[in-house]
C-alpha positions as CSV (number, residue, x, y, z in Angstrom):
1,X,70.3,11.8,7.7
2,X,69.6,8.1,7.1
3,X,66.3,8.9,5.4
4,X,68.1,11.4,3.1
5,X,70.8,8.8,2.2
6,X,68.0,6.3,1.2
7,X,66.4,9.0,-1.0
8,X,69.8,9.8,-2.7
9,X,70.5,6.1,-3.3
10,X,67.0,5.5,-4.7
11,X,67.4,8.4,-7.1
12,X,70.8,7.1,-8.3
13,X,69.3,3.7,-8.8
14,X,66.4,5.1,-10.7
15,X,68.8,7.0,-12.9
16,X,70.9,3.9,-13.5
17,X,67.7,1.9,-14.2
18,X,66.5,4.5,-16.8
19,X,70.0,4.6,-18.5
20,X,70.1,0.8,-18.5
21,X,66.6,0.5,-20.0
22,X,67.4,2.9,-22.8
23,X,70.6,1.1,-23.7
24,X,69.2,-2.5,-23.3
25,X,68.1,-3.8,-26.8
26,X,65.4,-5.8,-25.1
27,X,63.4,-2.6,-24.6
28,X,63.4,-2.1,-28.4
29,X,62.8,-5.7,-29.1
30,X,59.7,-5.7,-27.0
31,X,58.2,-3.1,-29.4
32,X,58.4,-5.5,-32.4
33,X,55.4,-7.9,-32.0
34,X,53.4,-10.1,-34.4
35,X,50.4,-7.9,-33.6
36,X,52.2,-4.7,-34.8
37,X,53.4,-6.4,-38.0
38,X,49.9,-7.6,-38.6
39,X,48.4,-4.2,-38.1
40,X,50.8,-2.6,-40.7
41,X,50.5,-5.5,-43.2
42,X,46.8,-5.6,-43.0
43,X,46.5,-2.0,-44.1
44,X,49.3,-1.9,-46.7
45,X,48.1,-5.1,-48.4
46,X,44.4,-4.2,-48.1
47,X,42.2,-4.1,-51.2
48,X,41.8,-0.3,-50.5
49,X,45.3,0.3,-51.7
50,X,44.7,-1.7,-54.9
51,X,48.2,-3.3,-55.1
52,X,50.3,-0.1,-54.6
53,X,51.5,0.2,-58.2
54,X,54.1,2.8,-59.0
55,X,52.6,5.4,-59.5
56,X,49.1,5.2,-58.1
57,X,46.7,6.7,-55.5
58,X,47.1,3.5,-53.5
59,X,50.9,3.9,-53.4
60,X,50.5,7.5,-52.3
61,X,48.1,6.4,-49.5
62,X,50.7,3.9,-48.3
63,X,53.3,6.7,-48.3
64,X,51.1,8.9,-46.1
65,X,50.4,6.0,-43.7
66,X,54.1,5.3,-43.3
67,X,55.0,9.0,-42.8
68,X,52.2,9.4,-40.2
69,X,53.7,6.5,-38.3
70,X,57.1,8.1,-38.4
71,X,55.7,11.3,-37.1
72,X,53.8,9.5,-34.3
73,X,57.1,7.8,-33.2
74,X,59.0,11.0,-33.2
75,X,61.2,10.0,-36.2
76,X,62.5,13.2,-37.7
77,X,61.9,14.5,-41.1
78,X,64.8,14.9,-43.6
79,X,65.1,18.5,-45.0
80,X,61.7,19.3,-43.6
81,X,59.8,16.4,-45.2
82,X,59.2,12.7,-45.0
83,X,59.2,12.4,-48.8
84,X,61.8,12.3,-51.5
85,X,60.0,12.9,-54.8
86,X,61.0,10.6,-57.7
87,X,60.4,12.2,-61.1
88,X,58.8,9.6,-63.4
89,X,57.6,9.9,-67.0
90,X,56.6,8.1,-70.1
91,X,58.3,9.0,-73.4
92,X,57.2,8.4,-76.9
93,X,58.5,9.5,-80.3
94,X,56.6,12.2,-82.1
95,X,56.6,10.7,-85.6
96,X,55.2,13.7,-87.4
97,X,58.0,16.0,-86.3
98,X,61.0,13.7,-86.4
99,X,63.2,13.5,-89.4
100,X,66.7,12.6,-90.7
101,X,68.1,14.2,-93.8
102,X,71.5,14.3,-95.4
103,X,72.5,16.7,-98.1
104,X,75.6,16.6,-100.4
105,X,75.2,20.2,-101.4
106,X,73.1,19.4,-104.4
107,X,70.5,16.8,-103.4
108,X,68.9,16.3,-99.9
109,X,68.0,12.7,-99.2
110,X,65.2,12.0,-96.7
111,X,65.7,8.7,-94.8
112,X,62.8,6.6,-93.6
113,X,62.0,6.3,-89.9
114,X,62.2,2.7,-88.5
115,X,63.6,1.4,-91.9
116,X,66.7,3.6,-92.2
117,X,67.0,5.0,-88.7
118,X,65.5,4.8,-85.3
119,X,66.1,7.2,-82.3
120,X,67.8,5.8,-79.2
121,X,66.1,5.8,-75.9
122,X,68.3,8.5,-74.5
123,X,67.8,10.9,-77.4
124,X,67.0,14.6,-76.7
125,X,63.8,16.4,-77.7
126,X,65.2,18.8,-80.3
127,X,66.5,19.3,-83.8
128,X,70.1,20.0,-85.0
129,X,71.8,20.7,-88.3
130,X,75.5,20.3,-89.0
131,X,78.3,18.5,-90.9
132,X,79.2,15.0,-89.9
133,X,82.4,13.7,-88.4
134,X,83.3,10.0,-88.4
135,X,84.7,9.3,-84.9
136,X,85.5,5.6,-85.0
137,X,84.1,3.9,-81.9
138,X,83.5,7.2,-80.1
139,X,85.8,6.1,-77.3
140,X,88.2,8.0,-75.1
141,X,90.1,5.5,-73.0
142,X,93.4,6.9,-71.7
143,X,94.0,3.7,-69.7
144,X,94.2,1.8,-73.0
145,X,96.1,4.6,-74.8
146,X,93.2,5.1,-77.2
147,X,91.1,8.2,-78.1
148,X,88.9,8.5,-81.2
149,X,88.6,12.2,-80.6
150,X,92.4,12.9,-80.6
151,X,93.4,15.6,-83.0
152,X,89.9,16.2,-84.3
153,X,87.4,19.0,-83.3
154,X,83.8,17.9,-83.2
155,X,82.4,21.0,-81.5
156,X,79.0,21.9,-83.0
157,X,79.2,18.8,-85.2
158,X,77.1,15.6,-85.5
159,X,79.4,12.5,-84.9
160,X,78.9,9.1,-86.4
161,X,80.3,6.3,-84.2
162,X,80.3,2.5,-84.3
163,X,79.0,0.2,-81.6
164,X,81.2,-1.9,-79.4
165,X,85.0,-1.3,-79.2
166,X,88.3,-2.2,-81.0
167,X,89.0,-6.0,-81.1
168,X,85.6,-6.8,-79.8
169,X,85.9,-10.6,-80.3
170,X,89.7,-10.9,-79.9
171,X,91.1,-12.4,-76.7
172,X,94.3,-10.4,-77.3
173,X,92.4,-7.0,-77.4
174,X,93.7,-4.5,-74.9
175,X,90.0,-3.7,-74.2
176,X,89.6,-6.5,-71.7
177,X,90.0,-9.3,-74.4
178,X,86.7,-10.5,-75.8
179,X,84.6,-9.0,-73.0
180,X,83.2,-5.5,-73.2
181,X,84.4,-2.7,-71.1
182,X,82.2,0.2,-70.0
183,X,83.4,2.1,-73.1
184,X,81.2,-0.1,-75.2
185,X,78.1,1.1,-73.5
186,X,75.9,3.5,-75.6
187,X,75.4,5.9,-72.7
188,X,79.1,6.2,-72.3
189,X,79.6,6.9,-76.0
190,X,76.8,9.5,-75.9
191,X,78.3,11.2,-72.9
192,X,81.7,11.2,-74.4
193,X,80.4,12.8,-77.6
194,X,78.7,15.5,-75.6
195,X,81.8,16.2,-73.6
196,X,83.7,16.8,-76.8
197,X,81.1,19.3,-78.0
198,X,79.1,17.2,-80.4
199,X,75.5,18.3,-80.9
200,X,74.1,15.0,-82.3
201,X,75.1,11.3,-82.6
202,X,74.6,8.8,-85.4
203,X,75.2,5.2,-84.2
204,X,76.1,2.3,-86.7
205,X,76.6,-1.4,-86.0
206,X,80.2,-2.2,-86.6
207,X,80.1,-4.3,-89.8
208,X,83.3,-6.3,-89.4
209,X,81.8,-8.5,-86.6
210,X,78.1,-8.2,-87.2
211,X,75.9,-9.1,-90.1
212,X,72.7,-7.5,-88.9
213,X,73.1,-3.8,-89.6
214,X,69.4,-2.7,-89.4
215,X,68.7,0.2,-87.0
216,X,67.5,-1.3,-83.8
217,X,67.2,1.9,-81.7
218,X,64.4,2.0,-79.1
219,X,61.0,0.2,-79.4
220,X,59.0,3.4,-79.3
221,X,55.3,2.7,-78.9
222,X,54.4,5.0,-81.8
223,X,56.6,2.9,-84.1
224,X,56.1,-0.6,-82.9
225,X,53.0,-0.7,-80.8
226,X,50.7,1.8,-82.4
227,X,47.5,0.5,-80.8
228,X,48.9,0.7,-77.2
229,X,47.1,3.3,-75.1
230,X,49.4,5.9,-73.5
231,X,48.4,4.6,-70.0
232,X,50.3,1.4,-70.9
233,X,53.6,3.0,-71.9
234,X,56.5,2.0,-69.8
235,X,57.3,4.4,-67.0
236,X,60.9,5.3,-66.2
237,X,62.8,7.7,-64.0
238,X,62.8,11.0,-65.9
239,X,66.4,11.9,-66.5
240,X,67.4,15.4,-65.4
241,X,70.6,15.3,-67.5
242,X,70.8,17.2,-70.8
243,X,71.3,15.0,-73.9
244,X,71.7,15.4,-77.6
245,X,69.6,13.9,-80.5
246,X,70.9,10.4,-81.0
247,X,69.7,7.8,-83.6
248,X,70.9,4.4,-84.8
249,X,71.2,4.3,-88.6
250,X,71.2,1.3,-91.0
251,X,72.8,0.1,-94.2
252,X,71.3,2.7,-96.5
253,X,72.9,5.5,-94.5
254,X,76.2,3.7,-94.3
255,X,76.2,3.2,-98.1
256,X,75.2,6.9,-98.7
257,X,78.0,8.2,-96.5
258,X,80.8,5.7,-97.2
259,X,79.9,4.4,-100.6
260,X,79.7,0.8,-99.5
261,X,79.6,-1.4,-96.4
262,X,83.0,-2.7,-97.3
263,X,84.5,0.8,-97.1
264,X,83.4,1.1,-93.4
265,X,84.7,-2.5,-92.8
266,X,88.1,-1.4,-94.1
267,X,88.2,1.6,-91.7
268,X,87.2,-0.6,-88.8
269,X,89.8,-3.2,-89.7
270,X,92.5,-0.5,-89.8
271,X,91.4,0.8,-86.4
272,X,91.3,-2.7,-84.8
273,X,94.7,-3.8,-86.2
274,X,96.6,-0.6,-85.3
275,X,94.6,0.8,-82.3
276,X,95.0,4.1,-84.1
277,X,92.0,6.4,-84.6
278,X,90.8,7.0,-88.1
279,X,88.5,9.9,-87.4
280,X,87.8,12.5,-90.1
281,X,85.3,15.1,-91.4
282,X,82.9,13.8,-94.1
283,X,83.4,16.2,-96.9
284,X,80.5,18.1,-98.5
285,X,77.9,16.5,-96.3
286,X,75.4,18.2,-94.0
287,X,72.8,16.5,-91.8
288,X,69.4,17.7,-90.5
289,X,68.3,15.6,-87.5
290,X,65.2,16.0,-85.4
291,X,64.0,13.7,-82.6
292,X,60.9,15.1,-81.0
293,X,59.6,13.4,-77.9
294,X,56.2,13.4,-76.2
295,X,56.5,13.3,-72.4
296,X,53.9,12.5,-69.8
297,X,55.1,13.4,-66.3
298,X,54.3,11.4,-63.1
299,X,55.9,11.1,-59.6
300,X,56.2,8.8,-56.7
301,X,57.8,9.1,-53.3
302,X,60.5,7.4,-51.2
303,X,59.4,7.8,-47.6
304,X,62.3,8.8,-45.3
305,X,62.8,9.4,-41.6
306,X,65.9,9.8,-39.5
307,X,67.1,9.3,-35.9
308,X,70.2,11.4,-35.5
309,X,73.2,10.0,-33.8
310,X,74.7,11.5,-30.6
311,X,78.4,10.7,-30.8
312,X,80.5,13.7,-31.7
313,X,82.2,12.0,-34.7
314,X,79.9,9.0,-35.5
315,X,76.7,11.0,-35.8
316,X,77.8,12.1,-39.3
317,X,77.9,8.4,-40.3
318,X,74.7,6.7,-41.5
319,X,73.1,3.3,-41.3
320,X,70.3,2.8,-43.8
321,X,67.4,0.4,-43.0
322,X,65.0,0.0,-45.9
323,X,62.6,-2.0,-48.0
324,X,60.2,-1.3,-50.9
325,X,56.6,-0.5,-50.2
326,X,55.2,-0.7,-53.8
327,X,53.8,-3.8,-55.5
328,X,52.3,-4.4,-59.0
329,X,48.8,-3.1,-58.8
330,X,45.6,-4.9,-60.1
331,X,44.1,-6.5,-63.2
332,X,42.2,-3.9,-65.2
333,X,40.2,-6.6,-66.9
334,X,38.7,-9.4,-64.8
335,X,35.6,-11.4,-64.5
336,X,32.9,-10.4,-62.0
337,X,33.7,-11.8,-58.6
338,X,37.3,-12.7,-59.6
339,X,40.1,-11.5,-57.3
340,X,41.9,-8.9,-59.3
341,X,44.2,-7.1,-56.8
342,X,47.8,-8.1,-56.3
343,X,47.9,-7.2,-52.6
344,X,51.6,-7.9,-52.1
345,X,51.3,-8.9,-48.4
346,X,54.6,-10.7,-48.3
347,X,56.0,-8.7,-51.3
348,X,56.6,-6.3,-49.7
349,X,54.1,-5.2,-47.1
350,X,56.0,-7.6,-44.8
351,X,59.3,-5.9,-45.3
352,X,57.7,-2.4,-45.1
353,X,56.0,-3.3,-41.8
354,X,59.4,-4.7,-40.6
355,X,61.2,-1.4,-41.2
356,X,58.4,0.5,-39.5
357,X,58.6,-1.8,-36.5
358,X,62.3,-1.4,-36.3
359,X,61.8,2.4,-36.4
360,X,59.5,2.0,-33.4
361,X,62.1,0.0,-31.6
362,X,64.8,2.6,-32.2
363,X,62.4,5.4,-31.1
364,X,62.1,3.8,-27.6
365,X,65.8,3.5,-27.1
366,X,68.5,6.1,-26.2
367,X,69.6,7.6,-29.4
368,X,72.5,5.6,-31.0
369,X,76.0,6.9,-31.7
370,X,75.5,6.8,-35.5
371,X,72.5,8.2,-37.3
372,X,69.9,5.8,-38.7
373,X,67.9,6.5,-41.8
374,X,64.7,4.6,-42.4
375,X,63.7,4.6,-46.1
376,X,60.8,2.9,-47.9
377,X,61.3,2.8,-51.6
378,X,58.8,3.3,-54.4
379,X,59.2,1.7,-57.8
380,X,61.2,-1.4,-56.9
381,X,58.9,-3.6,-59.0
382,X,59.6,-1.3,-62.0
383,X,63.3,-1.8,-61.8
384,X,64.6,-0.7,-58.4
385,X,63.6,2.9,-59.2
386,X,63.4,4.3,-55.7
387,X,66.8,3.1,-54.6
388,X,68.4,4.0,-57.9
389,X,67.1,7.5,-57.6
390,X,68.2,7.7,-54.0
391,X,71.7,6.5,-54.8
392,X,72.0,9.0,-57.6
393,X,70.5,11.8,-55.4
394,X,71.4,10.8,-51.9
395,X,70.0,12.8,-49.0
396,X,73.2,12.0,-47.1
397,X,76.7,11.3,-48.7
398,X,77.1,7.7,-49.7
399,X,80.7,7.9,-48.6
400,X,79.4,8.4,-45.1
401,X,76.8,5.6,-45.3
402,X,78.5,2.7,-43.6
403,X,75.9,0.0,-44.2
404,X,72.5,-0.8,-45.7
405,X,70.1,-3.5,-44.4
406,X,67.2,-4.3,-46.8
407,X,64.0,-6.2,-45.9
408,X,62.1,-7.7,-48.8
409,X,59.6,-10.6,-48.4
410,X,60.3,-11.7,-44.8
411,X,57.1,-13.6,-43.8
412,X,57.0,-17.0,-45.6
413,X,58.6,-20.5,-46.0
414,X,58.9,-21.9,-42.5
415,X,62.0,-21.0,-40.4
416,X,64.3,-20.3,-43.3
417,X,66.1,-17.1,-44.0
418,X,68.4,-16.1,-46.9
419,X,71.1,-13.5,-46.5
420,X,71.6,-12.2,-50.0
421,X,75.0,-10.6,-50.2
422,X,76.5,-12.7,-47.5
423,X,79.7,-13.6,-49.4
424,X,80.1,-10.1,-50.7
425,X,79.5,-8.5,-47.3
426,X,81.1,-10.9,-44.8
427,X,81.5,-8.4,-41.9
428,X,77.7,-7.7,-41.8
429,X,76.9,-11.4,-42.3
430,X,79.1,-12.2,-39.3
431,X,77.0,-10.0,-37.0
432,X,73.7,-11.6,-38.2
433,X,75.0,-15.1,-37.8
434,X,75.9,-14.4,-34.2
435,X,72.6,-12.7,-33.3
436,X,70.4,-15.3,-35.2
437,X,71.1,-17.8,-32.5
438,X,68.4,-16.0,-30.4
439,X,65.7,-16.7,-32.9
440,X,64.0,-19.8,-34.5
441,X,65.5,-18.9,-37.9
442,X,67.8,-20.9,-40.0
443,X,70.1,-19.3,-42.6
444,X,69.9,-21.3,-45.9
445,X,71.8,-20.8,-49.2
446,X,70.0,-18.6,-51.7
447,X,68.6,-20.2,-54.8
448,X,70.2,-17.3,-56.7
449,X,73.7,-16.3,-55.7
450,X,73.4,-13.1,-57.6
451,X,73.6,-10.2,-55.1
452,X,71.0,-8.1,-57.0
453,X,67.2,-8.4,-57.1
454,X,66.2,-5.8,-54.6
455,X,67.0,-2.3,-53.4
456,X,70.2,-3.1,-51.5
457,X,71.9,-3.6,-54.9
458,X,72.0,0.2,-55.7
459,X,73.8,0.8,-52.4
460,X,76.2,-2.1,-52.9
461,X,77.3,-1.0,-56.4
462,X,78.0,2.4,-54.9
463,X,80.4,1.0,-52.3
464,X,78.0,0.6,-49.3
465,X,78.2,-2.7,-47.5
466,X,74.7,-4.2,-47.8
467,X,72.6,-7.2,-46.8
468,X,69.3,-8.4,-48.1
469,X,67.0,-10.3,-45.6
470,X,64.8,-12.5,-47.6
471,X,62.7,-15.6,-46.9
472,X,62.3,-16.8,-50.4
473,X,60.0,-17.2,-53.4
474,X,56.7,-19.0,-52.9
475,X,53.6,-20.1,-54.8
476,X,51.8,-16.8,-54.2
477,X,54.7,-14.6,-55.5
478,X,53.3,-11.9,-57.8
479,X,49.9,-13.5,-57.7
480,X,46.6,-12.2,-56.4
481,X,46.8,-14.8,-53.6
482,X,49.7,-13.0,-51.9
483,X,47.1,-11.8,-49.3
484,X,47.4,-10.8,-45.6
485,X,46.0,-14.1,-44.5
486,X,49.0,-16.0,-46.0
487,X,51.5,-14.1,-43.9
488,X,53.4,-15.6,-40.9
489,X,53.4,-12.6,-38.6
490,X,55.5,-14.3,-36.0
491,X,58.2,-15.0,-38.5
492,X,58.1,-11.5,-39.8
493,X,58.5,-10.2,-36.3
494,X,61.4,-12.5,-35.6
495,X,63.2,-11.4,-38.8
496,X,62.5,-7.8,-37.9
497,X,64.0,-8.3,-34.4
498,X,67.1,-9.9,-35.9
499,X,67.5,-6.9,-38.2
500,X,67.0,-4.5,-35.2
501,X,69.6,-6.3,-33.1
502,X,72.0,-6.2,-36.1
503,X,71.3,-2.5,-36.7
504,X,71.7,-1.6,-33.0
505,X,75.2,-3.1,-33.0
506,X,76.2,-1.3,-36.2
507,X,74.7,2.0,-35.0
508,X,76.7,1.9,-31.7
509,X,79.9,0.5,-33.1
510,X,83.1,2.2,-34.3
511,X,83.6,-0.7,-36.8
512,X,83.5,-0.4,-40.6
513,X,82.4,-3.2,-42.9
514,X,84.3,-4.3,-45.9
515,X,82.9,-5.4,-49.3
516,X,84.3,-8.4,-51.1
517,X,83.9,-7.9,-54.9
518,X,86.1,-10.7,-56.0
C-alpha cells in the first residue's frame, strides 16, 4: 500500500512538473540563444541569397528556408500553406496605342501626349468614348454638406474634375481649413467618379490657386526615361481593383473646353465662395480617350505560420509577431573583387531570425490562450509592400488582431533599444518596460518620433496596437558592409527574448491594448 502511494504521488508530481514546465516562460526563453540567431542570420545574409531583393530567387530561397523551419517546429500552415502570394508588377504606358481626342461635332482635335495630357498612375488599360461632364472638384462629402455630383447624372460619361478642394488655402474653409482632407486625394476622386458611373476621368489643376497648369500625371518610363531597360522599372503591388482611364490635362485642353483659363477660374471662384456645385454637361463635345498599359507580372511571398490558441473565446483573437525578410539585392555593375552584395545582416536578417527563434520558443510551450501568427514580410524595402498587402488582404480579421510586435534591425548599437510607437501604444510599451529589467538593454528615445518606417505601421493605421523593436541606424545601414560578422548575436537574442516574454504575456492575457492617436 505504501509503495502504491509513493507511485501515485510520483505520477502526480511528474504531471505537475510537466504542466509547470510548459507554462514557465523560461522553457521558451532557453530556446532563444545567440547560436540559434547566428545560424539563421548566417544563412539569410549569406552571399548565396544575393541580398534578398523583392522579387528575386534569393528572396524565394529565404522564404523556403523560413517555411521549412516552421514545419520542423510544428508551426501550422495557414489555409494549407506557409505562403501568402503578393502580386507584383511593372506598368508602362503603351505610347503607340494611347490617345486623347475631343470633337465638337465638326472638327476632331488630337492632343499631344506629355505636352497636353499625361495618364495618371492608377489609369486603366482601355479606351472609352463619351461626352464630357464638368464635375467641379469631383467631391462627395456629406459631412461638409457638399456634393459635386448632386442633381447630375454622369453614368457612362467622362468627367472633368479639378484637383484639391473648395477653399484650399483658406483657414475658414469647412474642408479642414487650409489643410487637405482625404477628399483632395486623387484616388478618392477617381473612386468617387467610378461610384457615380463615370467611365473616364480628366483631371485639371485648379487655376485659382495654382500657376503651373501643365499635365504632371505619372512619370511613365516610356515618356520620361526612354533608355531605361524594363528590368529597372519600379515594381509595385498589382492592384486587383477595376479602374477607369484617367489622365491629367493641361492649359490647351482647358482653353479648348472652357474658352479660357479665366472662365474656369470664375467657375472655381463661384464654387469656393458659395460651396455650391456648378456641375454641367459640356454641350456638343465628345471625347475619345485611350490609355493602354504594358504590364509585366511578378510575385513575392509573405511567409506565415500559426500556433492556434486554446481558450474557448480568446483562441479567435490573434497576436501577430513579424518582421521583413527582404533586403535591397546587389550591385549589377561592380569592379572585379569588389563586394557587390547588400547582405542585410542587421537589416533584417536579424529581425527575421528573431521571429523564427520566438516561434521556436512558443513551439516548446503549452499552447497559449490566444492564437499567435508569425509572419515574415517581403517587399518592406520597396515600400512596406508585404504588410500593406496583408493588411488589405488579412488572413485573419484585423478587428480580431489585438496586437502586432515588429522586429526590424535588432542587433547593433550597444545595449540600446528603441520602442517605435511607444507613445501611440502605451499599454504595450508598459509590458515591455516591465520585462526589460531582466535584460542588459536600455530603452532610448528614437531619433525619429514618427511611428512609421517599418511593417508595424500598416497594422497601426488599421487600428491594431503595434510596437516596433529597433536598435537604430548605423554606419553599415544599406551598405555592402552590413555583413553577418558585424552582428551582435547576444544582443539579437536578448531583444528576441524580450519580445517573446512580451508576447507570452499578451497571448495569455484577457487584456486589450489601446491606441493613442492624439
